Phi, psi and omega in degrees: 000316180294323180297321179295318181295318179295324178295317180294321178296322179295319178294322179294320178295321179295320179296319178297320180295318179296320178296319179296318178298320180296317178297320179295320179295317178298321178297316180296321180295319179294320178294323179293320180294332181273351184284152185298331184272000184245140179226148179255129176226121185064237180256003188239158175256136181234140176278155181298336179298333175256036185300330182298317179295321179297312182298318180298318180292323179295316180298320179296318179295316180296314179299318179296321180295315179296317179300320181294318180295317179296317181295319184280313186265314183296313180293329177294317176298311182300316180298319180291321179295315179297319178299317179300309182292326177298315179296318181294316181294321179293320177297319179292323179298315179297321181293319181293337179264029176059036176243056186299317182294316179296320178298318180295313180297317179299320180299311182286328175295321178297320178300313181297319181293320179295318176298320180296319177299318177298322180290319184289333183260011187295333181262317184281322182227074188298322181293314178294326178299319179295320178294321176300321179296314177300320178299317178297320178298316179296315179297319178298316180295316181296319178296320178296318178294324180298314186275348186248321189235327185289124178293146180098326179240007184291125179258319179277107183281331180291120185296316182297315181293321179297314178297323181296319180297314179298318180295323178297318178298313181296317180296321179296318181290321180290327175293321178298321177298319179293317183293322181270002181053047182251101178293326179297316179295322178299316178296321178297319178294320177298324176296321175298321178297319178299315179298319179297316180299316181292322181294326180279302174088350181278146187302309188272017166244320178298308189287325170298327175297325175301316178294328177297319176297314181299312183296315181293322179295319179295319178298315180294326178295320180291317185272328187242353183060044179270076183286325176297316177298325178297315179299318178295321181295325177299316178298314181298316183299310183287337174294319177299316180296320179296317178297322177296316180297324182275013177076027178053066186298336179294329180261323182276347180063019177210154179253112181207124181296136182297153187279326185237137185285336177052031180063022180295332181295339177296320178295322178297314179299320180294319180293316178298321177296318182299313179294329179295330182293349176299335181292348178278350181294137177284160178292136179200183178291345179263346183230123177225167180298321182292337177271320185286316185302311179300325179294316179295318181294315179298318177298317180296318180294312179297317180297316181297317179299314182287326175296320178298315177298319180297317179296314181296330183274323191234337191230044181294337181263335185233031184295335183295334177293314180296315180289330175296319177296317179296318180296317181297316179295316185296317181291320177295318180293320179296320178296317178299315180296324180292322183276319188243341187277174181264327191261090182294321176300324178293323176300319178296322179299314181290327177296314179295320178298323179295322180289326175296315178296322178295324178299316179295322178296315179299317179298324180287330182274312188261344180061177182254151007273355183298328180299333179297329179297311180290325180292324177294319177294323179299325179302320177293324178296323178299319179297318179297316178295322179298325176297318179294318182280351185054048187244108172293327179302316179296322180295316180296312181295323178296324178297316179296316180294323180294316178296318177298320178296319180294318178297317179298324179298317180285329180293327180298336174085350180245114181246146178239146184299316181298320180290323177302309180293329178297313177300318181297313182292321179295317180297313180294320178295320178298317179300319181292320179294318180297322178289326182290322185241031184293332178290327179293324179273352181056043178277121185259002180230152179266006187299312183293317180296318178297324178299314180291321178299312181297316179297317179297319180296317178298317181292330176297313180296317179295318181297317178294321179299322181278332189271321186267167177295147179305332180290340186246011180297313181298317179297317181294321178294323178295321177296321178296324175297320176298318179299315178301319182293317178297319178299322180297325179286318184292315184260002176054056182232124185291330184298324179290330174294321176297319176300320179296315181296314180298319179297319178296319179297313179299321181296317179297316177299316180298321181298313185281331183274322187249305191293320185297339179259354186242327185264165183288166184299320180299314179294326178298314181298313180300315182296315180298314182294320182295314179296319179299317181296315181295317181297315179295321178299317178296320179298317178299320179301312181293323179297312178296323181294316178294322180296318180294322178295322179295319179295320179296322180290326178291325178292000000 
């Protein structure tokens, strides 16, 4: 009995030893496979010393893989494309030889056979089956267009019935894309819709199809998160509108803007509004900032371009009404997104867009140069709204627009005193607000504030130069330097002291270059003495300031 127990213990120890040896061997093999000099090819490990054999086997594997991909996928594409054109050419050949009925029957039988091929190969050849299905969809659509809309082969003479048949085919295919979760098929169907719109050419058929693309794309984005398809749909939708505006050049063979708008701009507004509503979507795994922002920007660019063309074509006298409507919607929508929405950057985009539209509206109602007064004040309003939205983007864009507005004001050649001072006060006020609330905007640079300060100081000097008598320009500029200096003391800001010093330097140059040769002797004496007094006073201030700092440091 004891011998049996000892035998079993010995076998158990031996088994444990073998397992330990096996584990050690596996560890060594794994370490060897991970080492730089070892490579795995197929099922075997090869040392770099036998690299030629490894490279040859890798090249063979790579070549075989590329050959397989070309053979499986490339030939499947080529075969389906050739099959499509072969069926179309044969159908057209039968039609040209007065075999319309045979051509029609052959076309629909071909559709059925291609669909059948796709069904039969769905398990054994799934990729080819999918291509057969796309081929069948294209053939079905082309056959429907032939009998309903294409002249020469049109069988259904009733326009309403013909359009209905084509729409049924398109709706069926777009439903199939949704049911099969096929974004590619959805894009293909939208392309069919574009072709249908161009083939028909009538206003109230083309533009509703545009809305159909927009609506279905938004629905699919919400339900399926097809953001790529959404971007494509924006292009397709606005392309249809552009073709309508240009008189459908594919069919008319000429590019000419249509004479009457036929309320087509209503469809454009509806499409732009529909895409804008995407900003109401809550954040989720299907909706992110990186997906939403490009869609909103692309929609805005396309919409703005087409609205501009529409205004130039149809509303050159009353464009402010259209832009006023856009401005009202944009500002209201931006406020709603800021208060209730998830995407704050998008809210800032619509707020800025509303102010651009409002600027055009103001220009259309009040005209220039009076419109510049309201536009300069609006610039300050944009900064205030940007503080509420916490948007640096709005501040940067407003700075660019303000500089552009100022340049446009001077280019017009007609300046008014009130507008001059308005630009100066708005620039200085904006700089002060930006400094006051820079932490709220998280502005890490002084560039924008310095731009407004410098612009405001220049406009102060220009406004005084234009407003006061030539005899008092130097005195007025000296007073403005005093004001800057007093402000620097009151608000304890060094930048205003620099403005005071620069203003004094400019004033002295102006005095010696311009005033000494133009004003009377009495005014020259007063100007010289006044500037001397102010300059010496500033110098005394700095001397005492430096002395007090030195005494504090010594203590």
